[in-house]
C-alpha positions as a printed Julia matrix, in Angstrom:
144×3 Matrix{Float64}:
 13.79  181.53  32.67
 13.09  181.03  36.28
 15.58  183.06  38.79
 17.29  179.56  41.24
 17.79  180.17  44.81
 22.13  180.87  46.08
 21.8   177.52  47.66
 24.38  175.13  46.83
 22.63  172.41  47.37
 19.77  172.65  44.85
 19.97  169.97  41.76
 20.45  172.92  38.92
 23.31  174.38  40.8
 25.29  170.85  41.04
 24.19  169.9   37.58
 25.79  173.28  36.01
 29.21  172.81  38.01
 29.49  169.74  36.87
 29.03  170.45  33.16
 31.37  173.83  34.11
 34.05  171.22  35.57
 33.81  168.93  32.77
 33.67  171.44  29.94
 36.69  173.36  31.62
 38.98  170.14  31.3
 38.54  169.45  28.27
 38.84  173.46  26.78
 41.7   174.41  29.35
 43.61  171.18  29.6
 47.03  172.57  29.68
 45.91  174.78  32.61
 44.89  172.47  34.62
 47.67  170.3   34.69
 48.97  172.31  38.09
 45.97  172.51  39.83
 45.9   170.61  43.58
 44.93  167.27  43.39
 46.14  166.68  39.77
 49.28  164.21  39.37
 51.22  164.74  36.09
 53.5   161.34  35.15
 55.87  161.71  32.06
 55.49  158.22  30.49
 58.09  156.43  27.92
 57.28  158.65  24.33
 55.02  156.87  22.04
 55.21  156.54  18.41
 51.92  157.1   16.35
 51.42  156.95  13.13
 55.22  157.27  12.26
 56.24  160.3   14.67
 57.15  160.33  18.5
 55.09  161.77  21.26
 56.01  162.35  24.75
 52.89  161.32  26.78
 51.7   162.71  29.92
 49.89  160.53  32.6
 47.03  162.42  34.44
 45.07  161.24  37.16
 43.7   162.92  40.28
 43.84  162.44  44.31
 40.8   160.99  46.12
 38.99  164.17  46.88
 38.73  165.61  42.74
 35.46  164.64  41.2
 36.72  163.16  38.62
 39.52  161.18  41.28
 38.95  157.93  39.26
 39.25  158.59  35.63
 42.52  159.02  33.94
 43.94  161.04  30.57
 47.5   160.47  28.87
 48.09  163.72  26.79
 50.55  163.26  23.69
 51.9   166.04  22.96
 54.28  166.8   19.57
 57.7   168.02  20.79
 58.58  170.1   17.32
 55.42  172.26  18.66
 54.69  171.89  22.59
 50.87  171.17  21.46
 48.7   168.27  22.3
 47.65  166.16  19.26
 45.96  163.25  21.35
 44.48  162.27  24.35
 43.58  158.91  25.66
 40.28  158.94  28.35
 39.72  156.55  30.81
 36.57  157.39  32.67
 36.31  155.73  36.22
 34.04  152.39  36.0
 34.52  151.89  32.22
 36.93  149.48  30.19
 38.43  151.22  26.86
 39.3   154.53  26.63
 38.21  156.94  24.13
 41.07  158.37  21.69
 40.78  162.06  20.5
 42.05  163.94  18.17
 42.85  167.46  19.37
 42.65  169.98  16.08
 41.52  173.5   15.4
 44.13  175.7   18.03
 43.1   179.16  17.71
 44.08  182.05  19.43
 41.84  182.47  22.21
 43.68  186.03  23.12
 46.55  187.45  24.36
 48.66  184.62  23.06
 47.01  181.59  24.85
 46.25  179.14  22.0
 43.97  175.92  22.53
 42.79  172.83  20.77
 38.94  173.96  20.15
 37.83  170.23  18.76
 38.76  167.51  19.93
 37.42  164.74  17.46
 36.55  161.19  19.18
 38.83  158.74  16.81
 36.58  155.83  16.98
 33.16  156.99  17.27
 30.89  159.69  14.99
 31.23  162.95  17.71
 33.83  165.93  19.06
 34.02  168.1   21.89
 34.08  171.58  20.08
 34.34  175.25  20.68
 33.39  177.12  17.99
 33.12  180.43  19.9
 35.61  180.25  22.8
 37.63  183.49  23.29
 39.63  184.92  26.27
 38.87  188.38  28.09
 41.84  190.19  28.0
 40.09  192.76  30.75
 37.04  192.22  32.75
 35.03  195.04  34.09
 35.47  194.77  38.47
 31.43  195.05  38.52
 30.88  191.72  36.38
 32.05  190.2   39.5
 29.75  191.59  42.15
 26.23  190.16  43.48
 23.64  192.48  42.78
């Protein structure tokens, strides 16, 4: 309920930006693979529960906010959808494994997973109201 200054040094702005980066990776991972600083390697295929998957190994250059994190995305070759991810955060010894479900068309044909369920723990990262704006009024980007 309080107006914040425009200073990028503001603690709340830094925290909000960190949340934005984290949440955008959870929702938009397939779209972020070609961003500067993202390194994508094709690993050997793996079989999970009798089904083969292509595996993309993702890490980041040293300038990225999450430089020490590593991700493995398991892609269903038939659908092209990511069905699982393994996430090893910097400084952690064990990776989290997430099942990707609830693929939805968020607008304009963009289909993304809106639920990433951690299979070893009782929580999920969800985006229940995600949608894409097909067009945006230019004045939405004008500072007032």
